[in-house]
GUDOKOL-737883 format. One record per residue (C-alpha): residue number from 1; x, y, z. Coordinates in steps of 0.001 Angstrom, whole numbers, plus 524288, in hexadecimal, padded with zeros to 5 digits. Layout:
<tigus>
<tigu fiza="NUM" east="X" north="Y" up="Z"/>
...
</tigus>
This chain:
<tigus>
<tigu fiza="1" east="7FFFD" north="80007" up="80000"/>
<tigu fiza="2" east="8055B" north="80D60" up="7FC5D"/>
<tigu fiza="3" east="8012A" north="81B11" up="7FFEF"/>
<tigu fiza="4" east="7FDD7" north="8265F" up="7F701"/>
<tigu fiza="5" east="80C6B" north="828B9" up="7F465"/>
<tigu fiza="6" east="80F21" north="81AA2" up="7F085"/>
<tigu fiza="7" east="81678" north="817B1" up="7FD12"/>
<tigu fiza="8" east="813BB" north="80AC0" up="803C9"/>
<tigu fiza="9" east="80B60" north="80B07" up="81006"/>
<tigu fiza="10" east="80866" north="7FC76" up="81179"/>
<tigu fiza="11" east="80F89" north="7F09F" up="80C14"/>
<tigu fiza="12" east="80BA4" north="7E293" up="80D15"/>
<tigu fiza="13" east="811AC" north="7D6C9" up="806A3"/>
<tigu fiza="14" east="80935" north="7CBAC" up="801C5"/>
<tigu fiza="15" east="80C74" north="7BEB2" up="7FBAB"/>
<tigu fiza="16" east="80E84" north="7BED3" up="7ED19"/>
<tigu fiza="17" east="80378" north="7B568" up="7EA43"/>
<tigu fiza="18" east="7F90F" north="7BC9F" up="7F23C"/>
<tigu fiza="19" east="7EFF8" north="7C711" up="7ED46"/>
<tigu fiza="20" east="7F2FB" north="7D539" up="7F02B"/>
<tigu fiza="21" east="7E564" north="7D649" up="7F60F"/>
<tigu fiza="22" east="7EA08" north="7CEB3" up="801FC"/>
<tigu fiza="23" east="7F2E6" north="7D9E2" up="80641"/>
<tigu fiza="24" east="7E889" north="7E491" up="80600"/>
<tigu fiza="25" east="7E3EA" north="7E282" up="813F6"/>
<tigu fiza="26" east="7F1D3" north="7E397" up="81949"/>
<tigu fiza="27" east="7F496" north="7EFDA" up="81173"/>
<tigu fiza="28" east="7E7FB" north="7F686" up="815B2"/>
<tigu fiza="29" east="7EA8A" north="7F2C7" up="823D7"/>
<tigu fiza="30" east="7F7DE" north="7F94E" up="82313"/>
<tigu fiza="31" east="7F218" north="80639" up="81E95"/>
<tigu fiza="32" east="7E7A2" north="80BAE" up="827D0"/>
<tigu fiza="33" east="7E0A4" north="814F0" up="81E63"/>
<tigu fiza="34" east="7E2BE" north="810CE" up="81051"/>
<tigu fiza="35" east="7DA60" north="81B4D" up="809B5"/>
<tigu fiza="36" east="7D9F3" north="81849" up="7FB14"/>
<tigu fiza="37" east="7DEB2" north="80A8E" up="7F813"/>
<tigu fiza="38" east="7E263" north="808B9" up="7E9E8"/>
<tigu fiza="39" east="7E555" north="7FB4B" up="7E476"/>
<tigu fiza="40" east="7E4E4" north="7F416" up="7D78E"/>
<tigu fiza="41" east="7DAF8" north="7EA15" up="7D2DD"/>
<tigu fiza="42" east="7E1D3" north="7DF24" up="7DA04"/>
<tigu fiza="43" east="7DC63" north="7E456" up="7E6CF"/>
<tigu fiza="44" east="7CE43" north="7E4AD" up="7E22C"/>
<tigu fiza="45" east="7C68C" north="7DD71" up="7EC7B"/>
<tigu fiza="46" east="7BABB" north="7E158" up="7F46A"/>
<tigu fiza="47" east="7C198" north="7DD1A" up="800F0"/>
<tigu fiza="48" east="7CD09" north="7E62D" up="7FE38"/>
<tigu fiza="49" east="7C42B" north="7F1BF" up="7FB7A"/>
<tigu fiza="50" east="7BCB4" north="7EF01" up="8080A"/>
<tigu fiza="51" east="7C972" north="7EDEB" up="80F90"/>
<tigu fiza="52" east="7CDFC" north="7FB13" up="80A37"/>
<tigu fiza="53" east="7C0ED" north="8013A" up="80DE9"/>
<tigu fiza="54" east="7C1E1" north="7FB43" up="81B8E"/>
<tigu fiza="55" east="7CF03" north="8021D" up="81D61"/>
<tigu fiza="56" east="7C8F4" north="80F0D" up="81928"/>
<tigu fiza="57" east="7CE80" north="80F64" up="80B78"/>
<tigu fiza="58" east="7C908" north="81035" up="7FDD0"/>
<tigu fiza="59" east="7CCBB" north="805C5" up="7F42E"/>
<tigu fiza="60" east="7D003" north="809AC" up="7E639"/>
<tigu fiza="61" east="7D165" north="7FC6F" up="7DFF8"/>
<tigu fiza="62" east="7CC9A" north="7F98D" up="7D236"/>
<tigu fiza="63" east="7C468" north="7ED60" up="7D0D0"/>
<tigu fiza="64" east="7C848" north="7E135" up="7C953"/>
<tigu fiza="65" east="7C434" north="7E1AC" up="7BB1D"/>
<tigu fiza="66" east="7BBA6" north="7D5A4" up="7BC46"/>
<tigu fiza="67" east="7B218" north="7DC01" up="7C5D5"/>
<tigu fiza="68" east="7A4E0" north="7E08D" up="7C14D"/>
<tigu fiza="69" east="7A4AE" north="7ED03" up="7C955"/>
<tigu fiza="70" east="7B05B" north="7F5AE" up="7C623"/>
<tigu fiza="71" east="7B049" north="80159" up="7CF6D"/>
<tigu fiza="72" east="7B94A" north="80C2B" up="7CB1C"/>
<tigu fiza="73" east="7C578" north="8101D" up="7D272"/>
<tigu fiza="74" east="7C9ED" north="81E34" up="7D303"/>
<tigu fiza="75" east="7D4DD" north="81EE6" up="7C8F6"/>
<tigu fiza="76" east="7DC1F" north="829DA" up="7CFF4"/>
<tigu fiza="77" east="7DCDB" north="821DE" up="7DC7B"/>
<tigu fiza="78" east="7DFF4" north="8152D" up="7D57D"/>
<tigu fiza="79" east="7EBBB" north="81B68" up="7CEE5"/>
<tigu fiza="80" east="7F20D" north="81C2D" up="7DC43"/>
<tigu fiza="81" east="7F3C2" north="80D65" up="7DBC6"/>
<tigu fiza="82" east="80046" north="80FA0" up="7D438"/>
<tigu fiza="83" east="8068B" north="81426" up="7E0FF"/>
<tigu fiza="84" east="80715" north="805DA" up="7E53F"/>
<tigu fiza="85" east="80C9C" north="801C0" up="7D81C"/>
<tigu fiza="86" east="8171A" north="80C47" up="7D90A"/>
<tigu fiza="87" east="81A4A" north="807CA" up="7E6D1"/>
<tigu fiza="88" east="81C90" north="7F9F4" up="7E1DF"/>
<tigu fiza="89" east="82527" north="7FF88" up="7D713"/>
<tigu fiza="90" east="82D48" north="806DD" up="7E121"/>
<tigu fiza="91" east="82EA3" north="7FA6C" up="7E91A"/>
<tigu fiza="92" east="83423" north="7F37C" up="7DD2E"/>
<tigu fiza="93" east="83F72" north="7FD1C" up="7DD08"/>
<tigu fiza="94" east="8446B" north="7F64A" up="7E93A"/>
<tigu fiza="95" east="84B78" north="7EA77" up="7E3DB"/>
<tigu fiza="96" east="84962" north="7E200" up="7EFD2"/>
<tigu fiza="97" east="83AB3" north="7E3CD" up="7EEBE"/>
<tigu fiza="98" east="839C7" north="7E2AD" up="7DFEC"/>
<tigu fiza="99" east="84185" north="7D60F" up="7DEE6"/>
<tigu fiza="100" east="83C5B" north="7D041" up="7EB9E"/>
<tigu fiza="101" east="84962" north="7CB34" up="7F05B"/>
<tigu fiza="102" east="843A2" north="7C899" up="7FDCF"/>
<tigu fiza="103" east="83F66" north="7BA8A" up="7FFC3"/>
<tigu fiza="104" east="835D6" north="7BC7A" up="80AF1"/>
<tigu fiza="105" east="8298A" north="7C4D5" up="80B02"/>
<tigu fiza="106" east="82E02" north="7CB64" up="8179D"/>
<tigu fiza="107" east="83AC4" north="7D011" up="811B0"/>
<tigu fiza="108" east="8343E" north="7D45F" up="80517"/>
<tigu fiza="109" east="82A18" north="7DBFA" up="80CE0"/>
<tigu fiza="110" east="83517" north="7E27C" up="81465"/>
<tigu fiza="111" east="83BB9" north="7E63C" up="8079A"/>
<tigu fiza="112" east="82F13" north="7EC34" up="80291"/>
<tigu fiza="113" east="82D6E" north="7F3C1" up="80F46"/>
<tigu fiza="114" east="83B69" north="7F8D9" up="80E71"/>
<tigu fiza="115" east="83972" north="7FD00" up="8005F"/>
<tigu fiza="116" east="82C97" north="80383" up="8040B"/>
<tigu fiza="117" east="832E2" north="80AEB" up="80F3A"/>
<tigu fiza="118" east="83D4E" north="80F8A" up="805A3"/>
<tigu fiza="119" east="8326E" north="814C4" up="7FCE6"/>
<tigu fiza="120" east="82CD6" north="81C30" up="80871"/>
<tigu fiza="121" east="83A4E" north="821B8" up="80BC2"/>
<tigu fiza="122" east="83C72" north="82590" up="7FDA0"/>
<tigu fiza="123" east="82FA3" north="82D26" up="7FDEE"/>
<tigu fiza="124" east="8337F" north="834BE" up="80A12"/>
<tigu fiza="125" east="841DC" north="8370B" up="806ED"/>
<tigu fiza="126" east="84630" north="84506" up="8056F"/>
<tigu fiza="127" east="8484D" north="8493F" up="7F775"/>
<tigu fiza="128" east="8539B" north="8524F" up="7FAB9"/>
</tigus>
């Protein structure tokens, strides 16, 4: 989960074979007031939208194409989803994260957290 500047605020690691939907509850629990939650079609589930509403947020998630009812999503808000994609791109600049040299999930998670903290530091470093 990233904030409005594209900086990470919550990180969870899931198994490679599990759906991304399984991590939503942990991410929402880590952030007390999510506000607008923007996600791609992979997160389209009634349970996820209800979970977001229960945490006081508004879900901006487009529906799967095979559904009969296709409610619209505000395009201006949905464009903010690229902040997550850009965060993943920044993570890939850290070789240890991109190549996944770490054998255990614990060590890989630690590497992602270190890289994320470096992104936060980079944002707040003085330009002079």
